[in-house]
Structures are given as structure tokens and as C-alpha cells.
Backbone as JSON, one array per atom type, in Angstrom:
{
  "sequence": "MILTRRDIRTQLQARLAQRISAEQLANWAVDRFYALEQGALTVDEHDQALFRIILDDLMFADSPGFALDDTDLQQLVARLDEL",
  "N": [[-101.07, 102.43, -196.56], [-103.31, 101.43, -193.65], [-105.75, 102.55, -191.44], [-106.9, 101.78, -188.73], [-109.02, 100.8, -186.33], [-107.87, 99.96, -183.64], [-105.44, 101.42, -183.82], [-106.32, 104.07, -183.6], [-107.74, 103.91, -180.99], [-105.34, 103.17, -179.35], [-103.93, 105.57, -179.39], [-105.64, 107.16, -178.36], [-105.91, 105.89, -175.46], [-103.19, 106.24, -174.89], [-103.27, 109.13, -174.29], [-105.05, 109.17, -172.05], [-103.44, 107.82, -170.55], [-101.55, 109.63, -169.89], [-99.33, 109.47, -171.39], [-98.84, 110.52, -173.95], [-99.18, 114.23, -175.19], [-102.08, 116.62, -174.76], [-101.97, 117.99, -177.28], [-99.48, 116.62, -178.72], [-101.41, 114.42, -179.14], [-103.44, 115.56, -181.11], [-101.61, 116.92, -182.8], [-101.25, 114.11, -184.2], [-103.93, 112.99, -185.03], [-104.33, 115.39, -186.63], [-102.49, 114.91, -188.84], [-103.36, 111.94, -189.66], [-105.73, 112.69, -190.82], [-105.85, 114.39, -192.7], [-103.43, 112.74, -194.12], [-105.95, 110.45, -195.14], [-107.61, 112.34, -196.48], [-105.65, 112.79, -199.08], [-105.12, 110.26, -199.86], [-103.24, 108.76, -198.88], [-103.51, 107.16, -196.73], [-105.86, 104.6, -195.69], [-108.97, 103.42, -194.79], [-111.04, 101.27, -193.4], [-114.24, 100.55, -195.41], [-116.69, 100.25, -193.76], [-116.0, 101.8, -191.27], [-115.29, 104.39, -191.93], [-116.93, 106.58, -191.62], [-117.11, 106.92, -188.94], [-114.47, 107.18, -188.35], [-113.48, 109.9, -189.58], [-115.18, 111.99, -187.92], [-114.39, 111.37, -185.27], [-111.6, 111.55, -185.38], [-111.42, 114.53, -186.59], [-112.85, 115.49, -184.04], [-110.22, 115.04, -182.7], [-108.47, 116.27, -183.76], [-108.67, 119.49, -182.28], [-108.12, 118.87, -180.16], [-106.71, 120.11, -178.37], [-107.53, 122.53, -178.19], [-108.43, 125.51, -176.62], [-111.56, 125.31, -175.76], [-112.17, 123.46, -176.92], [-111.05, 121.32, -176.48], [-110.76, 117.48, -175.15], [-112.01, 116.69, -172.23], [-111.31, 113.37, -169.79], [-113.34, 112.23, -169.84], [-114.73, 112.62, -172.15], [-112.56, 111.62, -173.96], [-112.52, 108.92, -173.09], [-115.37, 108.11, -173.82], [-115.13, 108.43, -176.88], [-113.17, 106.06, -176.99], [-115.23, 104.11, -176.5], [-116.92, 104.3, -178.45], [-115.45, 103.39, -180.69], [-115.2, 101.04, -179.58], [-117.53, 99.92, -180.12], [-119.38, 97.68, -182.56]],
  "CA": [[-101.4, 101.91, -195.17], [-104.63, 101.53, -193.4], [-105.63, 103.05, -190.39], [-107.59, 100.85, -187.97], [-109.75, 100.92, -184.9], [-106.85, 99.76, -182.84], [-104.97, 102.99, -183.94], [-106.77, 105.23, -182.92], [-107.98, 103.11, -179.52], [-104.17, 103.33, -178.91], [-103.49, 106.84, -179.13], [-106.66, 107.45, -176.72], [-105.41, 105.57, -174.05], [-102.33, 107.01, -174.56], [-103.63, 110.15, -173.78], [-105.66, 109.23, -171.41], [-102.77, 107.53, -169.29], [-100.91, 111.01, -169.93], [-98.17, 109.48, -172.11], [-98.42, 111.82, -174.61], [-99.92, 115.48, -174.75], [-103.28, 117.11, -175.94], [-101.15, 118.46, -178.17], [-99.41, 115.61, -179.44], [-102.91, 113.71, -179.79], [-104.15, 116.59, -181.84], [-101.0, 116.44, -184.39], [-101.56, 112.79, -184.47], [-104.76, 113.54, -185.65], [-104.26, 116.18, -187.89], [-101.9, 113.95, -189.85], [-104.37, 111.15, -190.27], [-107.01, 113.35, -191.21], [-104.91, 114.78, -194.6], [-103.35, 111.64, -194.91], [-107.17, 110.21, -195.42], [-107.96, 113.38, -197.33], [-104.81, 112.9, -200.08], [-105.15, 108.98, -199.99], [-102.28, 108.09, -198.87], [-104.1, 106.38, -195.67], [-107.08, 104.39, -196.15], [-109.85, 102.75, -193.59], [-112.12, 99.99, -193.89], [-115.28, 101.57, -195.83], [-117.21, 100.32, -192.72], [-115.24, 102.81, -190.03], [-114.34, 105.76, -192.76], [-117.55, 107.99, -191.3], [-116.57, 107.26, -187.41], [-112.66, 107.79, -188.04], [-113.75, 111.23, -189.8], [-115.75, 112.47, -186.76], [-113.41, 111.3, -183.95], [-110.2, 112.79, -186.06], [-112.2, 115.98, -186.66], [-112.7, 115.58, -182.91], [-109.08, 114.83, -181.85], [-107.63, 118.07, -184.05], [-108.84, 120.33, -181.91], [-108.13, 118.23, -178.92], [-105.48, 120.83, -177.81], [-107.12, 124.08, -178.44], [-109.42, 125.87, -175.8], [-113.22, 125.84, -175.86], [-112.84, 122.36, -178.01], [-110.23, 120.29, -175.12], [-111.3, 116.99, -174.82], [-111.23, 115.48, -170.79], [-111.12, 112.25, -169.64], [-114.62, 111.38, -170.35], [-114.68, 112.61, -173.84], [-111.7, 110.4, -174.61], [-113.57, 107.48, -172.9], [-116.26, 107.96, -174.64], [-114.6, 107.84, -178.06], [-112.49, 104.77, -177.22], [-116.34, 103.68, -176.63], [-117.38, 104.58, -179.68], [-114.42, 102.62, -181.47], [-115.43, 99.36, -179.14], [-119.08, 99.3, -180.67], [-119.29, 96.98, -183.82]],
  "C": [[-102.82, 102.52, -194.48], [-104.67, 101.96, -191.89], [-106.99, 102.15, -189.54], [-108.23, 101.39, -186.46], [-108.37, 101.01, -183.71], [-105.48, 100.89, -182.72], [-104.93, 103.74, -182.92], [-107.05, 105.16, -181.36], [-106.22, 103.53, -178.82], [-103.38, 104.9, -178.15], [-104.43, 107.55, -178.04], [-106.14, 107.11, -175.78], [-103.99, 105.68, -173.76], [-102.02, 108.5, -173.86], [-104.02, 109.94, -172.64], [-104.71, 108.5, -170.11], [-101.55, 109.17, -169.32], [-99.32, 110.6, -170.36], [-98.11, 110.37, -173.33], [-99.67, 113.26, -174.19], [-101.24, 115.91, -175.25], [-103.09, 117.53, -177.31], [-100.58, 117.59, -179.35], [-100.46, 114.77, -180.38], [-103.15, 114.19, -181.1], [-102.98, 116.95, -183.4], [-101.31, 115.15, -185.09], [-102.54, 112.63, -185.17], [-105.17, 113.97, -186.98], [-103.62, 115.57, -189.44], [-102.6, 113.15, -190.14], [-104.83, 111.54, -191.1], [-106.51, 113.58, -192.48], [-104.27, 113.72, -194.93], [-104.73, 111.01, -195.96], [-107.22, 110.89, -196.63], [-107.05, 113.19, -198.73], [-104.92, 111.38, -200.35], [-104.09, 108.7, -199.58], [-102.3, 107.21, -196.92], [-105.38, 105.72, -195.79], [-107.68, 103.83, -194.73], [-110.37, 102.19, -194.33], [-113.3, 100.49, -194.53], [-116.27, 101.4, -194.8], [-117.07, 101.66, -191.43], [-115.09, 104.5, -191.04], [-115.4, 106.93, -191.88], [-117.62, 108.47, -189.88], [-115.28, 107.47, -187.56], [-112.72, 109.66, -188.62], [-114.17, 111.9, -188.58], [-114.8, 112.37, -185.43], [-111.84, 111.7, -184.55], [-110.66, 113.86, -186.26], [-111.99, 116.51, -185.29], [-111.14, 116.07, -182.16], [-108.29, 116.01, -182.91], [-107.41, 118.75, -183.65], [-109.0, 120.12, -180.33], [-107.4, 119.46, -177.96], [-106.13, 122.54, -177.8], [-108.61, 124.62, -177.2], [-110.88, 125.83, -176.3], [-113.2, 123.84, -176.68], [-111.91, 121.33, -177.4], [-111.28, 119.09, -175.05], [-110.99, 116.76, -173.22], [-111.24, 114.12, -170.96], [-112.21, 111.5, -170.27], [-115.09, 111.59, -171.8], [-113.67, 111.42, -174.37], [-112.01, 108.94, -174.32], [-114.49, 107.19, -174.07], [-116.21, 107.67, -176.15], [-114.09, 106.59, -178.04], [-114.24, 103.34, -177.0], [-117.06, 103.33, -177.6], [-116.9, 103.31, -180.94], [-114.71, 100.96, -181.11], [-116.7, 98.99, -179.76], [-118.77, 98.92, -182.13], [-120.36, 97.55, -184.71]]
}
């Protein structure tokens, strides 16, 4: 399976629209991060570094001190929109 910018953007937008909780977003990110680490999920080589950074940030999105607000999430969406 391939992880795409669209996949991540969809999750970020779901959180911004409050369709998922910060905990659900964090759990999704943890699952994807470790799937990448284990080779069960792949990404385009061009996106690999960015995706690791974003997933790392999202894994702790529900933790005090690391929580992401709407501005943070929108900035992540903007980074995904950059080519």
C-alpha cells in the first residue's frame, strides 16, 4: 500500500472539521509511521522526509504540550500542498 499526500490531507481536514478527535488522528499517524518503518507501507521517495516529519508531529497530536491547534494543522496541510 502507498501513503499519499491526499491520504494525510484527508486526515488533517477531518480533524479540522472535527469529524475525528485528536486521539484518532494521533492513532492513525502512529499506525502509518510504524507501517512505514516495517515496510508494510510505502511512499514516493520525494515525499518520504516530509511524511516522516508530519507523521511524527501527528503521533503526539493528542498529548499535552504537543497538541496541535487548527493553525498547526492548516500549516501541515499547506506543507503538503507545496510541490
